[in-house]
C-alpha positions as CSV (number, residue, x, y, z in Angstrom):
1,M,0.0,0.0,0.0
2,T,1.2,3.5,-0.7
3,A,0.4,7.0,0.3
4,D,-2.6,8.7,-1.2
5,R,-1.9,9.9,-4.7
6,G,-4.2,12.9,-4.3
7,D,-5.6,12.6,-7.9
8,E,-8.8,10.7,-7.0
9,P,-11.5,11.4,-4.5
10,H,-11.3,9.8,-1.1
11,V,-13.9,7.2,-0.2
12,V,-14.4,7.8,3.5
13,R,-18.1,8.7,3.0
14,L,-18.7,5.4,1.3
15,L,-17.0,3.2,3.9
16,G,-20.1,2.5,6.0
17,G,-22.0,1.2,3.0
18,Y,-18.9,-0.7,1.8
19,V,-18.4,-2.5,5.1
20,L,-22.1,-3.4,5.3
21,G,-22.2,-4.6,1.7
22,A,-24.8,-1.9,0.8
23,L,-23.0,-0.1,-2.0
24,A,-24.2,-0.4,-5.6
25,A,-22.1,-2.8,-7.7
26,E,-20.6,0.0,-9.7
27,E,-19.3,1.6,-6.4
28,T,-17.8,-1.4,-4.8
29,G,-14.9,-2.0,-7.2
30,P,-13.7,1.6,-7.2
31,V,-13.8,1.7,-3.4
32,A,-11.9,-1.5,-3.1
33,R,-9.2,-0.3,-5.5
34,H,-8.9,3.1,-3.7
35,L,-8.4,1.3,-0.4
36,Q,-5.5,-0.5,-1.8
37,R,-3.8,2.7,-2.8
38,C,-4.7,5.1,0.0
39,D,-3.4,4.6,3.5
40,G,-5.7,7.2,5.0
41,C,-8.9,5.7,3.7
42,A,-7.6,2.2,4.5
43,A,-7.1,3.2,8.1
44,A,-10.6,4.8,8.2
45,Y,-12.0,1.5,6.8
46,V,-10.4,-0.5,9.6
47,E,-12.1,1.9,12.2
48,V,-15.5,1.6,10.5
49,A,-15.2,-2.2,10.2
50,E,-14.2,-2.5,13.9
51,A,-17.2,-0.3,14.9
52,V,-19.6,-2.5,12.9
53,C,-18.2,-5.6,14.6
54,L,-18.6,-4.0,18.0
55,L,-22.2,-3.0,17.3
56,S,-23.0,-6.5,16.3
57,L,-22.2,-7.6,19.9
58,L,-24.9,-5.4,21.3
59,D,-28.4,-6.7,21.9
60,E,-31.7,-4.8,22.2
61,E,-31.4,-4.3,25.9
62,D,-28.0,-2.7,25.5
63,L,-29.4,-0.2,23.1
64,L,-32.3,0.8,25.4
65,E,-30.0,1.6,28.4
């Protein structure tokens, strides 16, 4: 992985949908390729993925507290 090249838009806003598998097919490939080239977005992806994993550990009672 290399540093961001700066010539393409970052994908941070799409990461939630990417992690959840909710992006349109035409968005998934470009996001995946960008994550391979951009350290900043890749780090943000890890944070979003970890948050999603942690949320999956909660049950309804946890959310009502």
